[in-house]
FIPADO-22161 format. One record per residue: chain; x, y, z of N, C-alpha, C, CB in turn; residue in three letters. Coordinates in nm, 2 decimals, always signed. Atoms other than C-alpha are relative to their C-alpha. Glycine has a CB too. Layout:
BEGIN
(node "A",(X,Y,Z),(X,Y,Z),(X,Y,Z),(X,Y,Z),"ALA")
...
***
This chain:
BEGIN
(node "A",(-0.08,-0.12,-0.04),(+19.80,+6.74,-25.21),(+0.06,+0.00,+0.14),(-0.10,+0.13,-0.02),"MET")
(node "A",(-0.05,+0.00,-0.14),(+19.85,+6.68,-24.84),(+0.12,-0.09,-0.01),(-0.11,-0.05,+0.10),"LEU")
(node "A",(-0.11,+0.09,+0.00),(+20.08,+6.39,-24.93),(+0.12,+0.08,-0.06),(-0.03,-0.13,-0.08),"GLU")
(node "A",(-0.11,-0.07,+0.06),(+20.29,+6.61,-25.16),(+0.05,+0.11,+0.09),(-0.04,+0.07,-0.14),"LEU")
(node "A",(-0.04,-0.12,-0.09),(+20.30,+6.90,-24.91),(+0.08,-0.07,+0.12),(-0.13,+0.08,+0.05),"VAL")
(node "A",(-0.07,+0.06,-0.11),(+20.39,+6.66,-24.63),(+0.15,-0.06,-0.04),(-0.09,-0.12,+0.06),"ALA")
(node "A",(-0.12,+0.05,+0.05),(+20.66,+6.49,-24.83),(+0.11,+0.11,-0.03),(-0.02,-0.07,-0.13),"ARG")
(node "A",(-0.10,-0.11,+0.02),(+20.82,+6.82,-24.92),(+0.05,+0.06,+0.12),(-0.05,+0.12,-0.08),"ALA")
(node "A",(-0.03,-0.05,-0.12),(+20.80,+6.94,-24.57),(+0.11,-0.09,+0.08),(-0.13,+0.01,+0.08),"ARG")
(node "A",(-0.08,+0.10,-0.06),(+20.98,+6.63,-24.45),(+0.14,+0.00,-0.07),(-0.06,-0.13,+0.01),"ARG")
(node "A",(-0.12,+0.02,+0.07),(+21.25,+6.65,-24.72),(+0.09,+0.12,+0.02),(-0.04,-0.01,-0.15),"SER")
(node "A",(-0.10,-0.11,-0.02),(+21.55,+6.89,-24.76),(-0.05,+0.11,-0.09),(+0.15,-0.06,-0.04),"ALA")
(node "A",(+0.05,-0.10,+0.09),(+21.33,+7.11,-24.99),(+0.01,+0.14,+0.06),(-0.14,-0.02,-0.05),"ASP")
(node "A",(+0.00,-0.13,-0.07),(+21.43,+7.46,-24.89),(-0.11,+0.09,-0.02),(+0.12,+0.08,-0.03),"PRO")
(node "A",(+0.10,-0.09,+0.04),(+21.14,+7.61,-25.06),(-0.15,-0.05,+0.05),(+0.01,+0.02,-0.16),"HIS")
(node "A",(+0.13,+0.05,-0.06),(+20.87,+7.40,-24.88),(-0.05,+0.08,+0.12),(+0.01,-0.14,+0.05),"ALA")
(node "A",(+0.04,-0.09,-0.10),(+20.68,+7.66,-24.70),(-0.13,-0.05,+0.06),(-0.01,+0.15,-0.06),"PHE")
(node "A",(+0.13,+0.04,-0.05),(+20.33,+7.51,-24.67),(+0.02,-0.12,+0.09),(-0.09,-0.02,-0.11),"LEU")
(node "A",(+0.01,+0.10,-0.08),(+20.26,+7.29,-24.39),(-0.13,-0.08,-0.02),(+0.00,+0.05,+0.14),"HIS")
(node "A",(+0.13,+0.07,+0.03),(+20.00,+7.00,-24.42),(-0.12,+0.05,+0.09),(+0.03,-0.15,+0.03),"PRO")
(node "A",(+0.11,-0.05,-0.09),(+19.80,+7.14,-24.12),(-0.05,+0.14,-0.06),(+0.05,+0.02,+0.15),"GLY")
(node "A",(+0.04,-0.13,+0.08),(+19.81,+7.48,-24.30),(-0.08,-0.01,-0.12),(+0.12,+0.07,-0.04),"GLY")
(node "A",(+0.08,+0.04,+0.12),(+19.69,+7.33,-24.61),(-0.14,-0.03,+0.03),(+0.07,-0.12,-0.07),"LEU")
(node "A",(+0.13,+0.04,-0.04),(+19.40,+7.17,-24.44),(-0.09,+0.13,+0.05),(+0.00,-0.12,+0.11),"GLN")
(node "A",(+0.07,-0.12,-0.05),(+19.32,+7.51,-24.27),(-0.04,+0.08,-0.12),(+0.09,+0.09,+0.11),"TYR")
(node "A",(+0.03,-0.09,+0.12),(+19.34,+7.69,-24.60),(-0.12,-0.05,-0.08),(+0.12,+0.01,-0.10),"LEU")
(node "A",(+0.11,+0.07,+0.09),(+19.11,+7.44,-24.78),(-0.14,+0.02,+0.05),(+0.02,-0.16,-0.02),"LEU")
(node "A",(+0.14,-0.03,-0.05),(+18.82,+7.53,-24.56),(-0.06,+0.12,-0.07),(+0.01,+0.04,+0.16),"ARG")
(node "A",(+0.04,-0.12,+0.07),(+18.80,+7.85,-24.78),(-0.05,-0.03,-0.14),(+0.11,+0.09,+0.00),"ARG")
(node "A",(+0.06,+0.03,+0.14),(+18.71,+7.66,-25.10),(-0.14,+0.05,-0.01),(+0.01,-0.15,-0.03),"ILE")
(node "A",(+0.14,-0.05,+0.01),(+18.40,+7.81,-25.24),(-0.03,+0.14,+0.05),(-0.08,-0.10,+0.06),"GLY")
(node "A",(+0.02,-0.14,-0.07),(+18.45,+8.15,-25.05),(+0.09,+0.09,-0.08),(+0.04,+0.01,+0.16),"HIS")
(node "A",(-0.08,-0.11,+0.05),(+18.56,+8.45,-25.24),(+0.09,-0.04,-0.12),(+0.08,+0.06,+0.11),"GLY")
(node "A",(-0.10,+0.02,+0.09),(+18.86,+8.45,-25.45),(+0.11,-0.10,+0.03),(+0.06,+0.13,-0.03),"ALA")
(node "A",(-0.09,+0.11,-0.03),(+19.02,+8.14,-25.31),(+0.00,-0.11,-0.11),(-0.04,-0.07,+0.14),"PHE")
(node "A",(+0.00,+0.10,+0.10),(+19.14,+7.89,-25.56),(+0.13,-0.09,+0.04),(+0.03,+0.08,-0.15),"ALA")
(node "A",(-0.10,+0.10,+0.00),(+19.36,+7.57,-25.57),(+0.02,-0.05,-0.14),(-0.02,-0.11,+0.10),"VAL")
(node "A",(-0.04,+0.06,+0.13),(+19.54,+7.47,-25.89),(+0.09,-0.10,+0.01),(+0.06,+0.10,-0.08),"ARG")
(node "A",(-0.09,+0.13,-0.01),(+19.71,+7.13,-25.95),(+0.06,-0.01,-0.14),(-0.09,-0.13,+0.04),"GLN")
(node "A",(-0.06,+0.04,+0.13),(+19.95,+7.03,-26.22),(+0.06,-0.15,+0.02),(+0.10,+0.11,-0.04),"TRP")
(node "A",(-0.02,+0.14,+0.00),(+20.01,+6.67,-26.31),(+0.12,-0.04,-0.09),(-0.13,-0.07,-0.03),"PHE")
(node "A",(-0.10,+0.07,+0.09),(+20.31,+6.47,-26.46),(-0.05,-0.13,-0.02),(+0.15,+0.00,+0.07),"ASP")
(node "A",(+0.07,+0.14,+0.01),(+20.11,+6.17,-26.59),(-0.10,-0.01,+0.11),(+0.11,-0.12,+0.01),"GLY")
(node "A",(+0.10,+0.01,-0.11),(+19.92,+6.05,-26.29),(+0.05,+0.06,+0.12),(-0.03,-0.15,+0.03),"ASP")
(node "A",(-0.07,-0.06,-0.12),(+20.16,+6.21,-26.04),(-0.03,+0.15,+0.01),(+0.14,-0.04,+0.00),"ALA")
(node "A",(+0.02,-0.15,-0.03),(+20.08,+6.54,-25.88),(+0.14,+0.07,+0.00),(-0.07,+0.03,+0.15),"LEU")
(node "A",(-0.14,-0.08,+0.02),(+20.38,+6.77,-25.99),(+0.00,+0.12,+0.07),(+0.03,+0.02,-0.14),"ALA")
(node "A",(-0.01,-0.12,-0.08),(+20.28,+7.08,-25.81),(-0.14,+0.06,+0.03),(+0.08,+0.11,-0.08),"GLY")
(node "A",(+0.13,-0.05,-0.04),(+20.00,+7.28,-25.64),(+0.03,+0.16,+0.03),(-0.05,-0.09,+0.13),"VAL")
(node "A",(+0.00,-0.15,-0.03),(+19.93,+7.66,-25.60),(-0.13,+0.02,+0.08),(+0.00,+0.10,-0.13),"VAL")
(node "A",(+0.11,-0.04,-0.07),(+19.70,+7.78,-25.33),(+0.00,+0.16,-0.01),(-0.01,-0.06,+0.15),"VAL")
(node "A",(+0.02,-0.13,+0.03),(+19.57,+8.13,-25.42),(-0.11,+0.05,+0.09),(-0.03,+0.02,-0.13),"ASP")
(node "A",(+0.10,-0.05,-0.09),(+19.40,+8.32,-25.14),(-0.02,+0.15,-0.02),(+0.04,-0.02,+0.16),"ASP")
(node "A",(+0.01,-0.13,+0.04),(+19.30,+8.65,-25.30),(+0.13,+0.07,-0.03),(-0.08,+0.07,+0.09),"SER")
(node "A",(-0.14,-0.05,+0.03),(+19.66,+8.71,-25.42),(+0.10,-0.03,+0.08),(+0.00,+0.14,-0.01),"GLY")
(node "A",(-0.10,+0.06,-0.10),(+19.83,+8.55,-25.13),(+0.02,-0.14,-0.05),(-0.05,+0.00,+0.16),"TYR")
(node "A",(-0.03,+0.12,+0.07),(+20.00,+8.26,-25.31),(+0.11,-0.09,+0.07),(+0.04,+0.04,-0.14),"VAL")
(node "A",(-0.10,+0.09,-0.04),(+20.18,+7.95,-25.18),(-0.01,-0.11,-0.10),(-0.02,-0.05,+0.14),"ILE")
(node "A",(-0.02,+0.11,+0.11),(+20.32,+7.71,-25.44),(+0.09,-0.11,+0.06),(+0.06,+0.06,-0.14),"GLY")
(node "A",(-0.07,+0.11,-0.04),(+20.46,+7.37,-25.38),(+0.02,-0.10,-0.10),(-0.05,-0.05,+0.11),"GLN")
(node "A",(-0.04,+0.10,+0.10),(+20.64,+7.16,-25.64),(+0.03,-0.13,+0.06),(+0.11,+0.05,-0.08),"ALA")
(node "A",(-0.03,+0.14,-0.06),(+20.68,+6.78,-25.60),(+0.16,-0.02,+0.01),(-0.07,-0.11,-0.11),"ALA")
(node "A",(-0.14,+0.01,-0.01),(+21.05,+6.84,-25.65),(+0.05,+0.13,+0.07),(+0.07,-0.02,-0.14),"THR")
(node "A",(-0.05,-0.13,-0.07),(+21.28,+7.09,-25.45),(+0.06,+0.09,-0.10),(+0.10,-0.04,+0.11),"GLY")
(node "A",(-0.06,-0.09,+0.10),(+21.41,+7.26,-25.77),(-0.06,+0.14,+0.00),(+0.00,-0.06,-0.13),"GLY")
(node "A",(+0.04,-0.14,+0.01),(+21.39,+7.64,-25.78),(-0.07,+0.02,-0.14),(+0.12,+0.09,+0.02),"ILE")
(node "A",(+0.07,-0.03,+0.13),(+21.28,+7.62,-26.15),(-0.14,-0.04,+0.01),(+0.07,-0.07,-0.11),"GLU")
(node "A",(+0.14,+0.05,-0.03),(+20.97,+7.42,-26.05),(-0.07,+0.10,+0.08),(+0.00,-0.14,+0.07),"GLU")
(node "A",(+0.06,-0.10,-0.07),(+20.88,+7.66,-25.79),(-0.03,+0.13,-0.07),(+0.08,+0.04,+0.11),"HIS")
(node "A",(+0.01,-0.14,+0.08),(+20.94,+7.97,-26.01),(-0.12,-0.02,-0.11),(+0.15,+0.05,-0.07),"LEU")
(node "A",(+0.10,+0.02,+0.11),(+20.72,+7.80,-26.29),(-0.14,+0.00,+0.07),(+0.02,-0.15,-0.08),"TRP")
(node "A",(+0.13,-0.01,-0.08),(+20.43,+7.75,-26.03),(-0.03,+0.14,+0.03),(+0.01,-0.08,+0.13),"LEU")
(node "A",(+0.02,-0.14,-0.02),(+20.47,+8.12,-25.94),(-0.05,+0.08,-0.13),(+0.14,+0.06,+0.06),"LEU")
(node "A",(+0.03,-0.06,+0.12),(+20.46,+8.22,-26.30),(-0.15,-0.03,-0.04),(+0.09,-0.04,-0.11),"GLU")
(node "A",(+0.14,+0.04,+0.03),(+20.13,+8.02,-26.35),(-0.10,+0.08,+0.09),(-0.01,-0.14,+0.02),"GLN")
(node "A",(+0.09,-0.08,-0.08),(+19.98,+8.20,-26.05),(-0.01,+0.14,-0.04),(+0.05,-0.01,+0.14),"ALA")
(node "A",(+0.00,-0.13,+0.03),(+20.09,+8.53,-26.17),(-0.09,+0.03,-0.13),(+0.15,+0.05,-0.01),"GLU")
(node "A",(+0.08,-0.01,+0.11),(+19.93,+8.47,-26.51),(-0.15,-0.01,+0.02),(+0.05,-0.09,-0.11),"ALA")
(node "A",(+0.14,+0.01,-0.04),(+19.60,+8.36,-26.35),(-0.05,+0.13,+0.06),(-0.02,-0.12,+0.09),"GLN")
(node "A",(+0.04,-0.13,-0.06),(+19.60,+8.67,-26.14),(-0.02,+0.12,-0.09),(+0.10,+0.03,+0.11),"LEU")
(node "A",(+0.00,-0.10,+0.10),(+19.67,+8.89,-26.44),(-0.14,-0.01,-0.08),(+0.13,-0.03,-0.09),"ARG")
(node "A",(+0.13,+0.02,+0.07),(+19.37,+8.73,-26.62),(-0.12,+0.04,+0.07),(-0.02,-0.14,-0.03),"ARG")
(node "A",(+0.11,-0.05,-0.08),(+19.14,+8.81,-26.34),(+0.01,+0.14,+0.05),(-0.01,-0.09,+0.12),"THR")
(node "A",(+0.00,-0.14,-0.03),(+19.26,+9.17,-26.31),(+0.05,+0.04,+0.15),(-0.14,+0.04,-0.02),"GLY")
(node "A",(-0.05,-0.02,-0.13),(+19.43,+9.12,-25.97),(+0.13,+0.08,-0.01),(+0.02,-0.14,+0.07),"HIS")
(node "A",(-0.12,-0.08,+0.02),(+19.70,+9.39,-25.92),(+0.12,-0.04,+0.07),(-0.04,+0.14,+0.04),"GLY")
(node "A",(-0.11,+0.04,-0.08),(+19.92,+9.24,-25.65),(+0.01,-0.15,+0.03),(+0.00,+0.08,+0.14),"THR")
(node "A",(-0.02,+0.14,-0.04),(+20.06,+8.91,-25.55),(+0.10,+0.00,+0.12),(+0.06,-0.07,-0.12),"ILE")
(node "A",(-0.09,+0.00,-0.11),(+20.22,+8.82,-25.23),(+0.03,-0.15,+0.03),(-0.06,+0.06,+0.13),"GLU")
(node "A",(-0.04,+0.13,-0.02),(+20.42,+8.50,-25.16),(+0.08,-0.01,+0.13),(+0.07,-0.04,-0.11),"VAL")
(node "A",(-0.08,+0.02,-0.12),(+20.57,+8.35,-24.85),(+0.13,-0.07,-0.03),(-0.09,-0.08,+0.09),"SER")
(node "A",(-0.13,+0.06,+0.02),(+20.94,+8.26,-24.83),(+0.06,-0.01,+0.13),(+0.09,+0.07,-0.09),"VAL")
(node "A",(-0.08,+0.02,-0.12),(+21.15,+8.13,-24.55),(+0.12,+0.10,+0.01),(+0.05,-0.15,+0.01),"TRP")
(node "A",(-0.10,-0.10,-0.02),(+21.39,+8.39,-24.41),(+0.15,-0.05,-0.05),(+0.01,+0.04,+0.14),"ASP")
(node "A",(-0.12,+0.05,+0.03),(+21.68,+8.15,-24.48),(+0.01,-0.06,-0.14),(+0.05,-0.09,+0.10),"ASP")
(node "A",(+0.01,+0.05,+0.13),(+21.57,+8.05,-24.83),(+0.06,+0.11,-0.10),(-0.15,-0.04,-0.04),"ASP")
(node "A",(-0.08,-0.11,+0.08),(+21.84,+8.29,-25.01),(-0.04,-0.01,-0.15),(+0.15,-0.02,+0.02),"ALA")
(node "A",(+0.02,+0.02,+0.15),(+21.78,+8.12,-25.35),(-0.13,+0.05,-0.04),(+0.02,-0.14,-0.04),"GLU")
(node "A",(+0.13,-0.05,+0.04),(+21.41,+8.19,-25.37),(-0.02,+0.14,+0.03),(-0.10,-0.08,+0.08),"LEU")
(node "A",(+0.01,-0.14,-0.02),(+21.44,+8.53,-25.21),(+0.07,+0.08,-0.10),(+0.06,+0.02,+0.13),"ARG")
(node "A",(-0.07,-0.06,+0.09),(+21.71,+8.63,-25.46),(-0.09,-0.02,-0.14),(+0.15,-0.06,+0.00),"TRP")
(node "A",(+0.08,+0.02,+0.12),(+21.49,+8.49,-25.75),(-0.11,+0.09,-0.01),(-0.05,-0.13,-0.01),"SER")
(node "A",(+0.13,-0.08,+0.00),(+21.18,+8.68,-25.64),(+0.04,+0.15,-0.02),(-0.09,-0.02,+0.15),"LEU")
(node "A",(-0.06,-0.14,+0.01),(+21.39,+9.01,-25.61),(+0.04,+0.02,-0.14),(+0.12,+0.03,+0.10),"ARG")
(node "A",(-0.04,-0.02,+0.14),(+21.53,+8.96,-25.96),(-0.12,+0.00,-0.09),(+0.10,-0.11,-0.04),"SER")
(node "A",(+0.13,+0.00,+0.07),(+21.16,+8.93,-26.08),(-0.08,+0.12,+0.04),(-0.07,-0.13,+0.02),"ARG")
(node "A",(+0.07,-0.12,-0.04),(+21.07,+9.26,-25.91),(-0.08,+0.01,+0.13),(-0.09,+0.03,-0.10),"GLY")
(node "A",(+0.08,+0.00,-0.13),(+20.92,+9.14,-25.59),(+0.08,+0.06,+0.10),(-0.04,-0.15,+0.04),"TYR")
(node "A",(-0.06,-0.08,-0.11),(+20.99,+9.34,-25.28),(-0.06,-0.06,+0.13),(-0.02,+0.15,-0.01),"GLU")
(node "A",(+0.07,+0.04,-0.14),(+20.94,+9.24,-24.90),(-0.12,+0.08,+0.03),(+0.11,+0.01,+0.12),"PRO")
(node "A",(+0.12,-0.07,-0.04),(+20.60,+9.33,-24.79),(-0.01,+0.05,+0.14),(-0.12,-0.09,-0.02),"SER")
(node "A",(+0.00,-0.03,-0.15),(+20.68,+9.36,-24.42),(-0.09,-0.08,+0.07),(-0.03,+0.15,+0.02),"GLY")
(node "A",(+0.09,+0.09,-0.09),(+20.42,+9.10,-24.32),(+0.08,-0.12,+0.01),(-0.14,-0.03,-0.06),"THR")
(node "A",(-0.06,+0.13,-0.03),(+20.53,+8.79,-24.16),(-0.08,-0.08,+0.10),(+0.13,+0.02,+0.06),"PHE")
(node "A",(+0.07,+0.07,-0.10),(+20.40,+8.51,-23.94),(+0.10,-0.10,+0.06),(-0.12,-0.07,-0.07),"GLY")
(node "A",(-0.08,+0.09,-0.08),(+20.55,+8.30,-23.68),(-0.04,-0.15,-0.01),(+0.00,+0.03,+0.15),"HIS")
(node "A",(+0.03,+0.14,+0.01),(+20.56,+7.92,-23.71),(-0.02,-0.05,+0.15),(+0.11,-0.08,-0.08),"GLU")
(node "A",(+0.03,+0.05,-0.15),(+20.41,+7.76,-23.39),(+0.09,-0.12,+0.02),(-0.15,-0.04,+0.03),"LEU")
(node "A",(-0.08,+0.11,-0.04),(+20.70,+7.56,-23.27),(+0.08,+0.04,+0.12),(+0.09,-0.04,-0.10),"MET")
(node "A",(-0.07,-0.02,-0.11),(+20.91,+7.53,-22.96),(+0.12,-0.09,-0.01),(-0.08,-0.01,+0.11),"ASN")
(node "A",(-0.12,+0.09,+0.00),(+21.27,+7.41,-22.95),(+0.00,-0.09,+0.14),(+0.15,+0.09,-0.01),"GLU")
(node "A",(+0.00,+0.09,-0.12),(+21.30,+7.11,-22.72),(+0.09,+0.04,+0.10),(+0.03,-0.14,-0.04),"ALA")
(node "A",(-0.10,-0.05,-0.09),(+21.60,+7.27,-22.55),(-0.06,+0.11,+0.09),(+0.13,+0.05,-0.07),"ALA")
(node "A",(+0.06,-0.10,-0.08),(+21.37,+7.54,-22.42),(-0.11,-0.05,+0.11),(-0.06,+0.11,-0.10),"ASP")
(node "A",(+0.09,+0.07,-0.09),(+21.15,+7.28,-22.23),(+0.07,-0.03,+0.14),(-0.05,-0.12,-0.07),"VAL")
(node "A",(-0.05,+0.04,-0.12),(+21.21,+7.26,-21.86),(-0.02,-0.15,+0.03),(-0.07,+0.08,+0.11),"ARG")
(node "A",(+0.00,+0.13,-0.03),(+21.29,+6.92,-21.72),(-0.11,-0.02,+0.10),(+0.13,-0.04,+0.05),"ASP")
(node "A",(+0.10,+0.03,-0.11),(+21.03,+6.95,-21.44),(-0.12,+0.11,-0.02),(+0.08,+0.02,+0.15),"ASP")
(node "A",(+0.10,-0.09,+0.01),(+20.72,+7.13,-21.57),(-0.10,-0.01,+0.11),(-0.06,-0.02,-0.14),"PRO")
(node "A",(+0.09,-0.02,-0.11),(+20.49,+7.25,-21.30),(-0.15,+0.00,-0.06),(+0.03,+0.13,+0.08),"LYS")
(node "A",(+0.14,+0.01,+0.06),(+20.13,+7.12,-21.40),(-0.10,-0.01,+0.12),(-0.01,-0.14,-0.08),"LEU")
(node "A",(+0.11,+0.00,-0.09),(+19.80,+7.15,-21.23),(-0.02,-0.15,+0.04),(-0.12,+0.06,-0.05),"THR")
(node "A",(+0.02,+0.15,-0.04),(+19.72,+6.83,-21.02),(-0.09,-0.07,-0.10),(-0.08,-0.01,+0.15),"ASP")
(node "A",(+0.08,+0.08,+0.09),(+19.57,+6.56,-21.23),(+0.04,+0.02,-0.15),(-0.15,+0.04,+0.02),"GLY")
(node "A",(-0.06,-0.02,+0.14),(+19.77,+6.66,-21.55),(+0.14,-0.06,+0.00),(+0.00,+0.16,-0.04),"PHE")
(node "A",(-0.13,+0.04,+0.02),(+20.08,+6.50,-21.68),(+0.05,+0.04,-0.14),(+0.02,-0.16,+0.02),"THR")
(node "A",(-0.07,-0.03,+0.13),(+20.33,+6.57,-21.96),(+0.06,-0.10,-0.05),(+0.09,+0.11,+0.00),"MET")
(node "A",(-0.08,+0.10,+0.07),(+20.46,+6.34,-22.21),(+0.06,+0.04,-0.12),(-0.08,-0.13,-0.03),"ARG")
(node "A",(-0.07,-0.04,+0.12),(+20.70,+6.37,-22.49),(-0.06,-0.08,-0.11),(+0.14,-0.02,-0.01),"TRP")
(node "A",(+0.05,+0.07,+0.11),(+20.57,+6.28,-22.83),(+0.10,-0.09,-0.07),(-0.06,+0.11,-0.10),"LEU")
***
């Protein structure tokens, strides 16, 4: 799963929301409450994964196609209906117009919740950081 998520994140997949570090963070919840991970395979290859944290769903297909992402969402919706869960929340990038439109056409509405990705543009970094004596700063 980590390889699939990392590959999607590195690619041009506009629907790749899940970060490998975020997946590892979420996986700590396995066995607690209504947390579930479902996988789909195409032969021996992992074709898609859905992480369901009590109705908060993140799906990642092995390909960047909208059809595959929506199919994963449909699978998550069906599972949530079977367990009697009344709502579902998904994460979408603000600039992923295709997925946002597809979700709205299926009756989804913005929830108003959001999260910030922990990143800093390199252009914002000063050339001469002031650090405490004994510390240095190096570029990765």
